[in-house]
C-alpha positions as CSV (number, residue, x, y, z in Angstrom):
1,M,-5.8,-13.4,8.8
2,K,-4.5,-9.9,9.4
3,A,-4.9,-7.6,6.3
4,V,-2.3,-4.9,5.7
5,L,-2.5,-2.3,2.9
6,F,0.8,-1.2,1.4
7,D,1.0,2.4,0.1
8,T,2.4,3.1,-3.3
9,N,5.7,4.5,-2.0
10,V,6.5,1.3,0.0
11,V,6.0,-0.9,-3.1
12,L,8.0,1.5,-5.3
13,D,10.8,1.3,-2.7
14,V,11.0,-2.4,-3.4
15,L,10.4,-2.4,-7.2
16,L,12.9,0.3,-7.8
17,D,15.3,-0.7,-5.0
18,R,15.2,2.8,-3.5
19,A,17.8,3.1,-0.8
20,P,17.7,3.4,2.2
21,H,14.0,2.4,2.3
22,A,14.0,-0.8,0.2
23,H,15.2,-3.1,2.9
24,A,12.4,-2.5,5.5
25,S,9.8,-2.3,2.8
26,A,10.9,-5.6,1.2
27,Q,10.9,-7.3,4.6
28,A,7.4,-6.1,5.3
29,M,6.2,-7.3,1.8
30,A,8.0,-10.6,2.3
31,L,5.5,-11.4,5.1
32,V,2.8,-11.4,2.5
33,E,4.9,-13.6,0.2
34,R,5.4,-16.1,3.1
35,G,1.6,-16.2,3.8
36,E,2.0,-14.7,7.2
37,M,-0.6,-11.9,6.4
38,R,-3.0,-10.9,3.7
39,G,-1.4,-8.1,1.7
40,V,-3.7,-5.5,0.1
41,L,-3.0,-2.8,-2.5
42,C,-5.4,0.0,-3.3
43,A,-6.7,-0.2,-6.9
44,T,-5.2,3.2,-7.6
45,T,-1.8,2.0,-6.4
46,V,-1.8,-0.7,-9.1
47,T,-2.3,1.8,-11.9
48,T,0.2,4.3,-10.5
49,L,2.8,1.5,-10.0
50,F,2.4,0.5,-13.6
51,Y,2.8,4.0,-14.9
52,L,5.9,4.8,-12.8
53,A,7.5,1.4,-13.3
54,S,7.0,1.6,-17.1
55,R,8.8,5.0,-17.1
56,A,11.6,3.9,-14.8
57,L,12.1,0.5,-16.4
58,D,10.1,-0.4,-19.5
59,A,6.5,-1.5,-20.2
60,R,7.4,-5.3,-20.4
61,R,9.2,-5.3,-17.1
62,A,6.4,-3.1,-15.5
63,R,3.8,-5.7,-16.7
64,G,5.8,-8.5,-15.1
65,H,6.0,-6.7,-11.8
66,I,2.3,-5.9,-11.8
67,D,1.5,-9.5,-12.7
68,A,3.6,-10.7,-9.7
69,L,2.0,-8.2,-7.4
70,L,-1.5,-9.2,-8.4
71,R,-0.7,-12.9,-7.7
72,L,0.4,-12.0,-4.2
73,F,-1.8,-9.1,-3.1
74,D,-5.6,-8.6,-2.9
75,V,-6.9,-5.3,-4.3
76,A,-9.0,-2.9,-2.3
77,P,-11.6,-1.5,-4.7
78,V,-12.1,2.2,-5.3
79,T,-15.9,2.5,-5.5
80,R,-18.2,5.5,-5.5
81,L,-18.6,5.1,-1.7
82,V,-14.8,5.0,-1.2
83,L,-14.5,8.2,-3.2
84,T,-17.3,9.9,-1.4
85,D,-16.1,9.0,2.0
86,A,-12.6,10.2,1.0
87,L,-14.0,13.6,0.3
88,A,-15.6,13.7,3.8
89,I,-12.7,12.7,6.0
90,G,-10.8,16.0,5.6
91,F,-7.3,14.8,4.6
92,A,-5.2,17.4,2.9
93,D,-4.4,15.0,0.0
94,Y,-7.3,13.4,-1.7
95,E,-5.2,10.5,-3.0
96,D,-4.2,9.6,0.5
97,A,-7.8,9.9,1.6
98,V,-8.9,7.5,-1.1
99,L,-6.2,5.0,-0.1
100,H,-7.3,5.3,3.5
101,E,-11.0,4.8,2.7
102,A,-10.3,1.9,0.4
103,A,-8.3,0.3,3.3
104,R,-11.1,1.0,5.8
105,H,-13.8,-0.5,3.5
106,A,-11.6,-3.6,2.9
107,D,-11.3,-4.2,6.6
108,V,-7.6,-3.7,6.7
109,Q,-5.9,-3.6,10.1
110,V,-3.0,-1.3,9.2
111,I,-1.7,0.9,6.4
112,V,2.1,0.7,5.8
113,T,3.5,3.9,4.3
114,R,6.5,6.2,4.6
115,N,4.2,9.2,4.6
116,V,2.6,8.7,8.0
117,R,2.1,12.4,8.6
118,D,-0.1,12.6,5.5
119,F,-2.6,10.3,7.2
120,S,-3.1,12.4,10.4
121,G,-6.7,11.9,11.5
122,A,-6.7,8.3,10.1
123,I,-9.1,5.8,11.6
124,V,-7.0,2.9,10.3
125,P,-3.7,2.7,12.1
126,V,-0.8,3.9,9.9
127,L,2.9,2.8,10.4
128,P,6.1,3.2,8.5
129,P,7.7,-0.1,7.3
130,D,10.3,-0.3,10.1
131,E,7.8,0.3,12.9
132,F,5.4,-2.0,11.2
133,L,8.0,-4.8,11.3
134,L,8.4,-4.3,15.1
135,A,4.7,-4.3,15.8
136,W,3.0,-6.5,13.2
137,R,2.4,-9.6,15.4
138,K,0.5,-7.5,17.9
139,I,-1.8,-5.9,15.3
């Protein structure tokens, strides 16, 4: 089954209903919910999501969202190897490099993010949610 890693910004679009991005992001994540692909989140994404959701909503609702995500998505681990490889790939942003390397080590076929340009030089293909929806069956 195809594995797709969702960047933090895509999940936040859905959790916080951020217009105009929420619709395409929700459609992409719905493919995971329907079992049409294996959804993956980076381990750092989960902690960041909880922090941001608890500030925007409250801790109880944030826990509920994280619990639901963990039932639907696999988690790409952030290991010493992932962190070391992220230092070596030359991304301007280390956080994006870690996400990329976690995806690569988890055998993910594509990363879905709204910050495609932050992943220039990526080995794993990177698409924004709307383009991903058009291309996902070919991936």
